[in-house]
PDB file of N, CA, C and O in Angstrom:
ATOM      1  N   UNK A   1      93.368 100.975 106.243  1.00  0.00           N
ATOM      2  CA  UNK A   1      93.782 100.337 107.475  1.00  0.00           C
ATOM      3  C   UNK A   1      95.160  99.727 107.265  1.00  0.00           C
ATOM      4  O   UNK A   1      95.490  99.205 106.200  1.00  0.00           O
ATOM      5  N   UNK A   2      95.932  99.817 108.308  1.00  0.00           N
ATOM      6  CA  UNK A   2      97.269  99.232 108.287  1.00  0.00           C
ATOM      7  C   UNK A   2      97.483  98.580 109.651  1.00  0.00           C
ATOM      8  O   UNK A   2      97.117  99.158 110.674  1.00  0.00           O
ATOM      9  N   UNK A   3      98.066  97.397 109.677  1.00  0.00           N
ATOM     10  CA  UNK A   3      98.207  96.686 110.948  1.00  0.00           C
ATOM     11  C   UNK A   3      99.453  95.807 110.946  1.00  0.00           C
ATOM     12  O   UNK A   3     100.082  95.562 109.917  1.00  0.00           O
ATOM     13  N   UNK A   4      99.775  95.347 112.155  1.00  0.00           N
ATOM     14  CA  UNK A   4     101.000  94.583 112.411  1.00  0.00           C
ATOM     15  C   UNK A   4     102.251  95.416 112.142  1.00  0.00           C
ATOM     16  O   UNK A   4     103.236  94.933 111.582  1.00  0.00           O
ATOM     17  N   UNK A   5     102.182  96.679 112.558  1.00  0.00           N
ATOM     18  CA  UNK A   5     103.357  97.548 112.516  1.00  0.00           C
ATOM     19  C   UNK A   5     104.284  97.098 113.644  1.00  0.00           C
ATOM     20  O   UNK A   5     103.830  96.994 114.783  1.00  0.00           O
ATOM     21  N   UNK A   6     105.547  96.830 113.379  1.00  0.00           N
ATOM     22  CA  UNK A   6     106.453  96.380 114.445  1.00  0.00           C
ATOM     23  C   UNK A   6     106.508  97.373 115.614  1.00  0.00           C
ATOM     24  O   UNK A   6     106.436  98.586 115.413  1.00  0.00           O
ATOM     25  N   UNK A   7     106.633  96.853 116.812  1.00  0.00           N
ATOM     26  CA  UNK A   7     106.651  97.681 118.027  1.00  0.00           C
ATOM     27  C   UNK A   7     107.809  98.667 118.027  1.00  0.00           C
ATOM     28  O   UNK A   7     107.698  99.730 118.638  1.00  0.00           O
ATOM     29  N   UNK A   8     108.903  98.354 117.370  1.00  0.00           N
ATOM     30  CA  UNK A   8     110.060  99.253 117.367  1.00  0.00           C
ATOM     31  C   UNK A   8     110.014 100.278 116.227  1.00  0.00           C
ATOM     32  O   UNK A   8     110.965 101.036 116.039  1.00  0.00           O
ATOM     33  N   UNK A   9     108.927 100.304 115.476  1.00  0.00           N
ATOM     34  CA  UNK A   9     108.778 101.260 114.382  1.00  0.00           C
ATOM     35  C   UNK A   9     108.527 102.654 114.932  1.00  0.00           C
ATOM     36  O   UNK A   9     107.817 102.817 115.924  1.00  0.00           O
ATOM     37  N   UNK A  10     109.107 103.654 114.290  1.00  0.00           N
ATOM     38  CA  UNK A  10     108.913 105.038 114.750  1.00  0.00           C
ATOM     39  C   UNK A  10     107.979 105.817 113.827  1.00  0.00           C
ATOM     40  O   UNK A  10     107.767 107.012 114.034  1.00  0.00           O
ATOM     41  N   UNK A  11     107.422 105.162 112.818  1.00  0.00           N
ATOM     42  CA  UNK A  11     106.496 105.834 111.916  1.00  0.00           C
ATOM     43  C   UNK A  11     106.436 105.154 110.574  1.00  0.00           C
ATOM     44  O   UNK A  11     107.104 104.149 110.333  1.00  0.00           O
ATOM     45  N   UNK A  12     105.626 105.716 109.708  1.00  0.00           N
ATOM     46  CA  UNK A  12     105.486 105.217 108.347  1.00  0.00           C
ATOM     47  C   UNK A  12     106.113 106.219 107.387  1.00  0.00           C
ATOM     48  O   UNK A  12     106.079 107.424 107.638  1.00  0.00           O
ATOM     49  N   UNK A  13     106.682 105.733 106.299  1.00  0.00           N
ATOM     50  CA  UNK A  13     107.271 106.665 105.333  1.00  0.00           C
ATOM     51  C   UNK A  13     106.172 107.394 104.558  1.00  0.00           C
ATOM     52  O   UNK A  13     105.052 106.895 104.452  1.00  0.00           O
ATOM     53  N   UNK A  14     106.487 108.564 104.021  1.00  0.00           N
ATOM     54  CA  UNK A  14     105.505 109.255 103.175  1.00  0.00           C
ATOM     55  C   UNK A  14     105.185 108.417 101.937  1.00  0.00           C
ATOM     56  O   UNK A  14     106.043 107.700 101.422  1.00  0.00           O
ATOM     57  N   UNK A  15     103.968 108.514 101.478  1.00  0.00           N
ATOM     58  CA  UNK A  15     103.595 107.822 100.247  1.00  0.00           C
ATOM     59  C   UNK A  15     103.611 106.319 100.351  1.00  0.00           C
ATOM     60  O   UNK A  15     104.126 105.652  99.453  1.00  0.00           O
ATOM     61  N   UNK A  16     103.065 105.760 101.416  1.00  0.00           N
ATOM     62  CA  UNK A  16     103.030 104.308 101.592  1.00  0.00           C
ATOM     63  C   UNK A  16     102.382 103.676 100.362  1.00  0.00           C
ATOM     64  O   UNK A  16     101.308 104.098  99.932  1.00  0.00           O
ATOM     65  N   UNK A  17     103.036 102.670  99.806  1.00  0.00           N
ATOM     66  CA  UNK A  17     102.525 102.013  98.599  1.00  0.00           C
ATOM     67  C   UNK A  17     101.209 101.292  98.891  1.00  0.00           C
ATOM     68  O   UNK A  17     100.889 100.995 100.042  1.00  0.00           O
ATOM     69  N   UNK A  18     100.469 101.022  97.845  1.00  0.00           N
ATOM     70  CA  UNK A  18      99.182 100.341  97.979  1.00  0.00           C
ATOM     71  C   UNK A  18      99.351  98.841  97.768  1.00  0.00           C
ATOM     72  O   UNK A  18      98.589  98.215  97.030  1.00  0.00           O
ATOM     73  N   UNK A  19     100.357  98.277  98.423  1.00  0.00           N
ATOM     74  CA  UNK A  19     100.616  96.838  98.367  1.00  0.00           C
ATOM     75  C   UNK A  19      99.971  96.164  99.571  1.00  0.00           C
ATOM     76  O   UNK A  19      99.832  96.771 100.632  1.00  0.00           O
ATOM     77  N   UNK A  20      99.583  94.915  99.398  1.00  0.00           N
ATOM     78  CA  UNK A  20      98.993  94.162 100.511  1.00  0.00           C
ATOM     79  C   UNK A  20      99.939  94.056 101.691  1.00  0.00           C
ATOM     80  O   UNK A  20      99.530  94.226 102.840  1.00  0.00           O
ATOM     81  N   UNK A  21     101.209  93.775 101.408  1.00  0.00           N
ATOM     82  CA  UNK A  21     102.221  93.612 102.445  1.00  0.00           C
ATOM     83  C   UNK A  21     103.332  94.626 102.202  1.00  0.00           C
ATOM     84  O   UNK A  21     103.815  94.781 101.080  1.00  0.00           O
ATOM     85  N   UNK A  22     103.729  95.315 103.274  1.00  0.00           N
ATOM     86  CA  UNK A  22     104.790  96.312 103.204  1.00  0.00           C
ATOM     87  C   UNK A  22     106.048  95.769 103.861  1.00  0.00           C
ATOM     88  O   UNK A  22     106.087  94.613 104.282  1.00  0.00           O
ATOM     89  N   UNK A  23     107.077  96.606 103.948  1.00  0.00           N
ATOM     90  CA  UNK A  23     108.319  96.211 104.612  1.00  0.00           C
ATOM     91  C   UNK A  23     108.038  95.791 106.052  1.00  0.00           C
ATOM     92  O   UNK A  23     107.090  96.280 106.665  1.00  0.00           O
ATOM     93  N   UNK A  24     108.835  94.911 106.582  1.00  0.00           N
ATOM     94  CA  UNK A  24     108.749  94.450 107.969  1.00  0.00           C
ATOM     95  C   UNK A  24     107.455  93.704 108.278  1.00  0.00           C
ATOM     96  O   UNK A  24     107.092  93.574 109.447  1.00  0.00           O
ATOM     97  N   UNK A  25     106.749  93.210 107.258  1.00  0.00           N
ATOM     98  CA  UNK A  25     105.541  92.424 107.499  1.00  0.00           C
ATOM     99  C   UNK A  25     104.289  93.237 107.788  1.00  0.00           C
ATOM    100  O   UNK A  25     103.261  92.668 108.157  1.00  0.00           O
ATOM    101  N   UNK A  26     104.351  94.541 107.632  1.00  0.00           N
ATOM    102  CA  UNK A  26     103.184  95.395 107.836  1.00  0.00           C
ATOM    103  C   UNK A  26     102.132  95.029 106.787  1.00  0.00           C
ATOM    104  O   UNK A  26     102.452  94.873 105.609  1.00  0.00           O
ATOM    105  N   UNK A  27     100.880  94.894 107.220  1.00  0.00           N
ATOM    106  CA  UNK A  27      99.789  94.510 106.328  1.00  0.00           C
ATOM    107  C   UNK A  27      98.790  95.645 106.175  1.00  0.00           C
ATOM    108  O   UNK A  27      98.644  96.484 107.063  1.00  0.00           O
ATOM    109  N   UNK A  28      98.105  95.659 105.040  1.00  0.00           N
ATOM    110  CA  UNK A  28      97.048  96.639 104.823  1.00  0.00           C
ATOM    111  C   UNK A  28      95.720  95.917 104.636  1.00  0.00           C
ATOM    112  O   UNK A  28      95.639  94.861 104.009  1.00  0.00           O
ATOM    113  N   UNK A  29      94.685  96.524 105.202  1.00  0.00           N
ATOM    114  CA  UNK A  29      93.335  96.002 105.037  1.00  0.00           C
ATOM    115  C   UNK A  29      92.593  96.829 104.004  1.00  0.00           C
ATOM    116  O   UNK A  29      93.123  97.798 103.461  1.00  0.00           O
ATOM    117  N   UNK A  30      91.367  96.433 103.746  1.00  0.00           N
ATOM    118  CA  UNK A  30      90.547  97.158 102.780  1.00  0.00           C
ATOM    119  C   UNK A  30      90.058  98.475 103.372  1.00  0.00           C
ATOM    120  O   UNK A  30      89.671  98.546 104.538  1.00  0.00           O
ATOM    121  N   UNK A  31      90.085  99.515 102.542  1.00  0.00           N
ATOM    122  CA  UNK A  31      89.598 100.823 102.975  1.00  0.00           C
ATOM    123  C   UNK A  31      88.089 100.923 102.735  1.00  0.00           C
ATOM    124  O   UNK A  31      87.458  99.935 102.359  1.00  0.00           O
ATOM    125  N   UNK A  32      87.514 102.095 102.947  1.00  0.00           N
ATOM    126  CA  UNK A  32      86.073 102.289 102.758  1.00  0.00           C
ATOM    127  C   UNK A  32      85.627 102.078 101.315  1.00  0.00           C
ATOM    128  O   UNK A  32      84.442 101.875 101.051  1.00  0.00           O
ATOM    129  N   UNK A  33      86.571 102.124 100.387  1.00  0.00           N
ATOM    130  CA  UNK A  33      86.256 101.909  98.980  1.00  0.00           C
ATOM    131  C   UNK A  33      86.416 100.436  98.588  1.00  0.00           C
ATOM    132  O   UNK A  33      86.236 100.076  97.424  1.00  0.00           O
ATOM    133  N   UNK A  34      86.759  99.576  99.579  1.00  0.00           N
ATOM    134  CA  UNK A  34      86.923  98.153  99.325  1.00  0.00           C
ATOM    135  C   UNK A  34      88.231  97.783  98.661  1.00  0.00           C
ATOM    136  O   UNK A  34      88.356  96.712  98.067  1.00  0.00           O
ATOM    137  N   UNK A  35      89.227  98.693  98.765  1.00  0.00           N
ATOM    138  CA  UNK A  35      90.529  98.460  98.134  1.00  0.00           C
ATOM    139  C   UNK A  35      91.663  98.637  99.145  1.00  0.00           C
ATOM    140  O   UNK A  35      91.476  99.221 100.212  1.00  0.00           O
ATOM    141  N   UNK A  36      92.811  98.133  98.796  1.00  0.00           N
ATOM    142  CA  UNK A  36      94.016  98.289  99.620  1.00  0.00           C
ATOM    143  C   UNK A  36      94.577  99.692  99.405  1.00  0.00           C
ATOM    144  O   UNK A  36      94.594 100.193  98.281  1.00  0.00           O
ATOM    145  N   UNK A  37      95.037 100.327 100.489  1.00  0.00           N
ATOM    146  CA  UNK A  37      95.731 101.601 100.384  1.00  0.00           C
ATOM    147  C   UNK A  37      94.912 102.788 100.842  1.00  0.00           C
ATOM    148  O   UNK A  37      93.681 102.762 100.850  1.00  0.00           O
ATOM    149  N   UNK A  38      95.628 103.826 101.222  1.00  0.00           N
ATOM    150  CA  UNK A  38      95.016 105.069 101.695  1.00  0.00           C
ATOM    151  C   UNK A  38      94.750 105.992 100.520  1.00  0.00           C
ATOM    152  O   UNK A  38      95.626 106.200  99.680  1.00  0.00           O
ATOM    153  N   UNK A  39      93.556 106.543 100.455  1.00  0.00           N
ATOM    154  CA  UNK A  39      93.186 107.434  99.364  1.00  0.00           C
ATOM    155  C   UNK A  39      92.993 108.878  99.792  1.00  0.00           C
ATOM    156  O   UNK A  39      92.813 109.745  98.937  1.00  0.00           O
ATOM    157  N   UNK A  40      93.023 109.160 101.068  1.00  0.00           N
ATOM    158  CA  UNK A  40      92.848 110.527 101.542  1.00  0.00           C
ATOM    159  C   UNK A  40      91.389 110.927 101.620  1.00  0.00           C
ATOM    160  O   UNK A  40      90.518 110.240 101.086  1.00  0.00           O
ATOM    161  N   UNK A  41      91.126 112.040 102.288  1.00  0.00           N
ATOM    162  CA  UNK A  41      89.753 112.499 102.447  1.00  0.00           C
ATOM    163  C   UNK A  41      89.100 112.858 101.110  1.00  0.00           C
ATOM    164  O   UNK A  41      89.742 113.419 100.221  1.00  0.00           O
ATOM    165  N   UNK A  42      87.843 112.533 100.988  1.00  0.00           N
ATOM    166  CA  UNK A  42      87.060 112.884  99.803  1.00  0.00           C
ATOM    167  C   UNK A  42      85.630 113.170 100.266  1.00  0.00           C
ATOM    168  O   UNK A  42      84.712 112.392 100.007  1.00  0.00           O
ATOM    169  N   UNK A  43      85.461 114.307 100.960  1.00  0.00           N
ATOM    170  CA  UNK A  43      84.150 114.585 101.541  1.00  0.00           C
ATOM    171  C   UNK A  43      83.101 114.927 100.477  1.00  0.00           C
ATOM    172  O   UNK A  43      83.428 115.400  99.389  1.00  0.00           O
ATOM    173  N   UNK A  44      81.850 114.677 100.816  1.00  0.00           N
ATOM    174  CA  UNK A  44      80.791 115.100  99.905  1.00  0.00           C
ATOM    175  C   UNK A  44      80.678 116.624  99.929  1.00  0.00           C
ATOM    176  O   UNK A  44      81.080 117.252 100.908  1.00  0.00           O
ATOM    177  N   UNK A  45      80.143 117.226  98.876  1.00  0.00           N
ATOM    178  CA  UNK A  45      79.961 118.683  98.880  1.00  0.00           C
ATOM    179  C   UNK A  45      79.053 119.117 100.036  1.00  0.00           C
ATOM    180  O   UNK A  45      78.169 118.375 100.464  1.00  0.00           O
ATOM    181  N   UNK A  46      79.291 120.321 100.522  1.00  0.00           N
ATOM    182  CA  UNK A  46      78.445 120.856 101.597  1.00  0.00           C
ATOM    183  C   UNK A  46      79.166 120.933 102.919  1.00  0.00           C
ATOM    184  O   UNK A  46      80.343 121.288 102.980  1.00  0.00           O
ATOM    185  N   UNK A  47      78.462 120.603 103.965  1.00  0.00           N
ATOM    186  CA  UNK A  47      78.967 120.674 105.338  1.00  0.00           C
ATOM    187  C   UNK A  47      80.237 119.826 105.515  1.00  0.00           C
ATOM    188  O   UNK A  47      80.376 118.762 104.911  1.00  0.00           O
ATOM    189  N   UNK A  48      81.153 120.317 106.353  1.00  0.00           N
ATOM    190  CA  UNK A  48      82.402 119.582 106.623  1.00  0.00           C
ATOM    191  C   UNK A  48      82.089 118.175 107.133  1.00  0.00           C
ATOM    192  O   UNK A  48      81.135 117.959 107.879  1.00  0.00           O
ATOM    193  N   UNK A  49      82.910 117.246 106.713  1.00  0.00           N
ATOM    194  CA  UNK A  49      82.748 115.840 107.066  1.00  0.00           C
ATOM    195  C   UNK A  49      83.862 115.449 108.027  1.00  0.00           C
ATOM    196  O   UNK A  49      84.997 115.895 107.860  1.00  0.00           O
ATOM    197  N   UNK A  50      83.562 114.621 109.035  1.00  0.00           N
ATOM    198  CA  UNK A  50      84.577 114.191 110.010  1.00  0.00           C
ATOM    199  C   UNK A  50      85.256 112.900 109.558  1.00  0.00           C
ATOM    200  O   UNK A  50      84.615 111.972 109.063  1.00  0.00           O
ATOM    201  N   UNK A  51      86.580 112.877 109.746  1.00  0.00           N
ATOM    202  CA  UNK A  51      87.381 111.686 109.484  1.00  0.00           C
ATOM    203  C   UNK A  51      88.101 111.311 110.769  1.00  0.00           C
ATOM    204  O   UNK A  51      88.715 112.157 111.418  1.00  0.00           O
ATOM    205  N   UNK A  52      88.022 110.037 111.129  1.00  0.00           N
ATOM    206  CA  UNK A  52      88.610 109.550 112.375  1.00  0.00           C
ATOM    207  C   UNK A  52      89.859 108.732 112.046  1.00  0.00           C
ATOM    208  O   UNK A  52      89.799 107.770 111.279  1.00  0.00           O
ATOM    209  N   UNK A  53      90.971 109.119 112.624  1.00  0.00           N
ATOM    210  CA  UNK A  53      92.244 108.420 112.457  1.00  0.00           C
ATOM    211  C   UNK A  53      92.594 107.806 113.819  1.00  0.00           C
ATOM    212  O   UNK A  53      92.830 108.525 114.790  1.00  0.00           O
ATOM    213  N   UNK A  54      92.625 106.485 113.874  1.00  0.00           N
ATOM    214  CA  UNK A  54      92.825 105.784 115.150  1.00  0.00           C
ATOM    215  C   UNK A  54      94.109 104.968 115.115  1.00  0.00           C
ATOM    216  O   UNK A  54      94.506 104.443 114.074  1.00  0.00           O
ATOM    217  N   UNK A  55      94.744 104.874 116.271  1.00  0.00           N
ATOM    218  CA  UNK A  55      95.945 104.047 116.416  1.00  0.00           C
ATOM    219  C   UNK A  55      95.790 103.225 117.697  1.00  0.00           C
ATOM    220  O   UNK A  55      95.280 103.715 118.705  1.00  0.00           O
ATOM    221  N   UNK A  56      96.235 101.978 117.639  1.00  0.00           N
ATOM    222  CA  UNK A  56      96.123 101.068 118.779  1.00  0.00           C
ATOM    223  C   UNK A  56      97.470 100.415 119.051  1.00  0.00           C
ATOM    224  O   UNK A  56      98.183 100.030 118.125  1.00  0.00           O
ATOM    225  N   UNK A  57      97.809 100.296 120.325  1.00  0.00           N
ATOM    226  CA  UNK A  57      98.968  99.505 120.751  1.00  0.00           C
ATOM    227  C   UNK A  57      98.415  98.170 121.234  1.00  0.00           C
ATOM    228  O   UNK A  57      97.549  98.127 122.108  1.00  0.00           O
ATOM    229  N   UNK A  58      98.918  97.090 120.664  1.00  0.00           N
ATOM    230  CA  UNK A  58      98.427  95.758 120.999  1.00  0.00           C
ATOM    231  C   UNK A  58      99.507  94.924 121.670  1.00  0.00           C
ATOM    232  O   UNK A  58     100.698  95.218 121.558  1.00  0.00           O
ATOM    233  N   UNK A  59      99.080  93.892 122.361  1.00  0.00           N
ATOM    234  CA  UNK A  59     100.023  92.993 123.015  1.00  0.00           C
ATOM    235  C   UNK A  59     100.335  91.762 122.179  1.00  0.00           C
ATOM    236  O   UNK A  59     100.903  90.794 122.685  1.00  0.00           O
ATOM    237  N   UNK A  60      99.966  91.793 120.893  1.00  0.00           N
ATOM    238  CA  UNK A  60     100.179  90.642 120.026  1.00  0.00           C
ATOM    239  C   UNK A  60     100.262  91.089 118.572  1.00  0.00           C
ATOM    240  O   UNK A  60      99.865  92.202 118.228  1.00  0.00           O
ATOM    241  N   UNK A  61     100.778  90.217 117.734  1.00  0.00           N
ATOM    242  CA  UNK A  61     100.706  90.389 116.285  1.00  0.00           C
ATOM    243  C   UNK A  61      99.442  89.678 115.836  1.00  0.00           C
ATOM    244  O   UNK A  61      99.199  88.538 116.232  1.00  0.00           O
ATOM    245  N   UNK A  62      98.647  90.325 115.029  1.00  0.00           N
ATOM    246  CA  UNK A  62      97.370  89.748 114.613  1.00  0.00           C
ATOM    247  C   UNK A  62      97.568  88.685 113.543  1.00  0.00           C
ATOM    248  O   UNK A  62      98.424  88.818 112.668  1.00  0.00           O
ATOM    249  N   UNK A  63      96.770  87.631 113.624  1.00  0.00           N
ATOM    250  CA  UNK A  63      96.875  86.541 112.639  1.00  0.00           C
ATOM    251  C   UNK A  63      95.853  86.730 111.521  1.00  0.00           C
ATOM    252  O   UNK A  63      95.133  85.804 111.150  1.00  0.00           O
ATOM    253  N   UNK A  64      95.810  87.936 111.003  1.00  0.00           N
ATOM    254  CA  UNK A  64      94.939  88.261 109.875  1.00  0.00           C
ATOM    255  C   UNK A  64      95.774  88.319 108.605  1.00  0.00           C
ATOM    256  O   UNK A  64      96.953  88.668 108.646  1.00  0.00           O
ATOM    257  N   UNK A  65      95.173  87.983 107.497  1.00  0.00           N
ATOM    258  CA  UNK A  65      95.831  88.162 106.203  1.00  0.00           C
ATOM    259  C   UNK A  65      95.604  89.598 105.753  1.00  0.00           C
ATOM    260  O   UNK A  65      94.769  90.298 106.325  1.00  0.00           O
ATOM    261  N   UNK A  66      96.319  90.039 104.758  1.00  0.00           N
ATOM    262  CA  UNK A  66      96.067  91.365 104.215  1.00  0.00           C
ATOM    263  C   UNK A  66      94.680  91.372 103.583  1.00  0.00           C
ATOM    264  O   UNK A  66      94.154  90.329 103.194  1.00  0.00           O
ATOM    265  N   UNK A  67      94.099  92.566 103.488  1.00  0.00           N
ATOM    266  CA  UNK A  67      92.768  92.692 102.913  1.00  0.00           C
ATOM    267  C   UNK A  67      91.646  92.530 103.913  1.00  0.00           C
ATOM    268  O   UNK A  67      90.482  92.441 103.521  1.00  0.00           O
ATOM    269  N   UNK A  68      91.965  92.490 105.198  1.00  0.00           N
ATOM    270  CA  UNK A  68      90.928  92.354 106.229  1.00  0.00           C
ATOM    271  C   UNK A  68      89.989  93.562 106.192  1.00  0.00           C
ATOM    272  O   UNK A  68      90.371  94.653 105.767  1.00  0.00           O
ATOM    273  N   UNK A  69      88.776  93.345 106.640  1.00  0.00           N
ATOM    274  CA  UNK A  69      87.806  94.431 106.754  1.00  0.00           C
ATOM    275  C   UNK A  69      87.930  95.078 108.124  1.00  0.00           C
ATOM    276  O   UNK A  69      88.584  94.536 109.016  1.00  0.00           O
ATOM    277  N   UNK A  70      87.310  96.226 108.289  1.00  0.00           N
ATOM    278  CA  UNK A  70      87.329  96.918 109.574  1.00  0.00           C
ATOM    279  C   UNK A  70      86.749  96.028 110.675  1.00  0.00           C
ATOM    280  O   UNK A  70      87.321  95.949 111.762  1.00  0.00           O
ATOM    281  N   UNK A  71      85.639  95.367 110.415  1.00  0.00           N
ATOM    282  CA  UNK A  71      85.031  94.520 111.444  1.00  0.00           C
ATOM    283  C   UNK A  71      85.915  93.326 111.792  1.00  0.00           C
ATOM    284  O   UNK A  71      85.967  92.920 112.953  1.00  0.00           O
ATOM    285  N   UNK A  72      86.610  92.757 110.809  1.00  0.00           N
ATOM    286  CA  UNK A  72      87.537  91.657 111.090  1.00  0.00           C
ATOM    287  C   UNK A  72      88.701  92.135 111.946  1.00  0.00           C
ATOM    288  O   UNK A  72      89.119  91.442 112.873  1.00  0.00           O
ATOM    289  N   UNK A  73      89.225  93.319 111.636  1.00  0.00           N
ATOM    290  CA  UNK A  73      90.330  93.872 112.407  1.00  0.00           C
ATOM    291  C   UNK A  73      89.901  94.159 113.842  1.00  0.00           C
ATOM    292  O   UNK A  73      90.610  93.808 114.785  1.00  0.00           O
ATOM    293  N   UNK A  74      88.748  94.793 114.008  1.00  0.00           N
ATOM    294  CA  UNK A  74      88.253  95.096 115.353  1.00  0.00           C
ATOM    295  C   UNK A  74      88.034  93.822 116.165  1.00  0.00           C
ATOM    296  O   UNK A  74      88.353  93.791 117.353  1.00  0.00           O
ATOM    297  N   UNK A  75      87.503  92.783 115.552  1.00  0.00           N
ATOM    298  CA  UNK A  75      87.284  91.511 116.250  1.00  0.00           C
ATOM    299  C   UNK A  75      88.612  90.879 116.667  1.00  0.00           C
ATOM    300  O   UNK A  75      88.725  90.348 117.772  1.00  0.00           O
ATOM    301  N   UNK A  76      89.605  90.932 115.798  1.00  0.00           N
ATOM    302  CA  UNK A  76      90.917  90.352 116.101  1.00  0.00           C
ATOM    303  C   UNK A  76      91.631  91.106 117.224  1.00  0.00           C
ATOM    304  O   UNK A  76      92.417  90.514 117.964  1.00  0.00           O
ATOM    305  N   UNK A  77      91.362  92.405 117.355  1.00  0.00           N
ATOM    306  CA  UNK A  77      92.018  93.223 118.384  1.00  0.00           C
ATOM    307  C   UNK A  77      91.388  93.061 119.765  1.00  0.00           C
ATOM    308  O   UNK A  77      92.021  93.388 120.769  1.00  0.00           O
ATOM    309  N   UNK A  78      90.159  92.565 119.833  1.00  0.00           N
ATOM    310  CA  UNK A  78      89.468  92.440 121.123  1.00  0.00           C
ATOM    311  C   UNK A  78      90.325  91.704 122.149  1.00  0.00           C
ATOM    312  O   UNK A  78      90.846  90.622 121.878  1.00  0.00           O
ATOM    313  N   UNK A  79      90.461  92.296 123.308  1.00  0.00           N
ATOM    314  CA  UNK A  79      91.237  91.696 124.384  1.00  0.00           C
ATOM    315  C   UNK A  79      92.737  91.902 124.276  1.00  0.00           C
ATOM    316  O   UNK A  79      93.486  91.418 125.126  1.00  0.00           O
ATOM    317  N   UNK A  80      93.195  92.613 123.245  1.00  0.00           N
ATOM    318  CA  UNK A  80      94.628  92.814 123.027  1.00  0.00           C
ATOM    319  C   UNK A  80      95.047  94.283 123.022  1.00  0.00           C
ATOM    320  O   UNK A  80      96.220  94.581 122.800  1.00  0.00           O
ATOM    321  N   UNK A  81      94.124  95.196 123.258  1.00  0.00           N
ATOM    322  CA  UNK A  81      94.434  96.623 123.191  1.00  0.00           C
ATOM    323  C   UNK A  81      95.054  97.091 124.506  1.00  0.00           C
ATOM    324  O   UNK A  81      94.439  96.998 125.568  1.00  0.00           O
ATOM    325  N   UNK A  82      96.293  97.597 124.413  1.00  0.00           N
ATOM    326  CA  UNK A  82      97.000  98.133 125.576  1.00  0.00           C
ATOM    327  C   UNK A  82      96.768  99.639 125.718  1.00  0.00           C
ATOM    328  O   UNK A  82      96.664 100.153 126.832  1.00  0.00           O
ATOM    329  N   UNK A  83      96.690 100.335 124.599  1.00  0.00           N
ATOM    330  CA  UNK A  83      96.476 101.789 124.580  1.00  0.00           C
ATOM    331  C   UNK A  83      95.931 102.166 123.212  1.00  0.00           C
ATOM    332  O   UNK A  83      96.080 101.425 122.240  1.00  0.00           O
ATOM    333  N   UNK A  84      95.295 103.334 123.156  1.00  0.00           N
ATOM    334  CA  UNK A  84      94.772 103.791 121.871  1.00  0.00           C
ATOM    335  C   UNK A  84      94.731 105.306 121.822  1.00  0.00           C
ATOM    336  O   UNK A  84      94.715 105.975 122.855  1.00  0.00           O
ATOM    337  N   UNK A  85      94.714 105.838 120.608  1.00  0.00           N
ATOM    338  CA  UNK A  85      94.634 107.275 120.402  1.00  0.00           C
ATOM    339  C   UNK A  85      93.781 107.552 119.179  1.00  0.00           C
ATOM    340  O   UNK A  85      93.550 106.676 118.345  1.00  0.00           O
ATOM    341  N   UNK A  86      93.319 108.792 119.092  1.00  0.00           N
ATOM    342  CA  UNK A  86      92.451 109.153 117.978  1.00  0.00           C
ATOM    343  C   UNK A  86      92.612 110.630 117.649  1.00  0.00           C
ATOM    344  O   UNK A  86      92.730 111.474 118.538  1.00  0.00           O
ATOM    345  N   UNK A  87      92.615 110.917 116.369  1.00  0.00           N
ATOM    346  CA  UNK A  87      92.602 112.295 115.875  1.00  0.00           C
ATOM    347  C   UNK A  87      91.400 112.398 114.952  1.00  0.00           C
ATOM    348  O   UNK A  87      91.166 111.520 114.122  1.00  0.00           O
ATOM    349  N   UNK A  88      90.641 113.473 115.100  1.00  0.00           N
ATOM    350  CA  UNK A  88      89.490 113.711 114.225  1.00  0.00           C
ATOM    351  C   UNK A  88      89.803 114.922 113.355  1.00  0.00           C
ATOM    352  O   UNK A  88      90.137 115.996 113.855  1.00  0.00           O
ATOM    353  N   UNK A  89      89.689 114.729 112.057  1.00  0.00           N
ATOM    354  CA  UNK A  89      89.890 115.827 111.117  1.00  0.00           C
ATOM    355  C   UNK A  89      88.578 116.181 110.453  1.00  0.00           C
ATOM    356  O   UNK A  89      87.764 115.307 110.155  1.00  0.00           O
ATOM    357  N   UNK A  90      88.376 117.473 110.223  1.00  0.00           N
ATOM    358  CA  UNK A  90      87.173 117.920 109.508  1.00  0.00           C
ATOM    359  C   UNK A  90      87.604 118.444 108.136  1.00  0.00           C
ATOM    360  O   UNK A  90      88.499 119.283 108.028  1.00  0.00           O
ATOM    361  N   UNK A  91      86.960 117.939 107.110  1.00  0.00           N
ATOM    362  CA  UNK A  91      87.273 118.338 105.754  1.00  0.00           C
ATOM    363  C   UNK A  91      85.973 118.667 105.037  1.00  0.00           C
ATOM    364  O   UNK A  91      84.951 118.014 105.249  1.00  0.00           O
ATOM    365  N   UNK A  92      86.022 119.666 104.201  1.00  0.00           N
ATOM    366  CA  UNK A  92      84.858 120.041 103.415  1.00  0.00           C
ATOM    367  C   UNK A  92      85.276 120.582 102.082  1.00  0.00           C
ATOM    368  O   UNK A  92      86.446 120.895 101.858  1.00  0.00           O
ATOM    369  N   UNK A  93      84.299 120.692 101.182  1.00  0.00           N
ATOM    370  CA  UNK A  93      84.561 121.303  99.882  1.00  0.00           C
ATOM    371  C   UNK A  93      83.321 122.024  99.403  1.00  0.00           C
ATOM    372  O   UNK A  93      83.327 122.611  98.321  1.00  0.00           O
TER     373      UNK A  93
END
């Protein structure tokens, strides 16, 4: 998870570091493995597994510290979502 991306940002650079705080005050929360940073898909063997990539436009900067959980982030966003998008990827091995 990554949040508090400045509104004037046009994207993220390749290979975003696994630091709690990035340039311009961008923060990272804990991933599904309980750590900071993106690790990429790692599906279990067998049937393809779905991965959901979501983006939200908010009307505020969130007052969360880095390392927030998904539920903390979702709670902080309530009432502040202006728009959202989602891409679903299927990965298997």
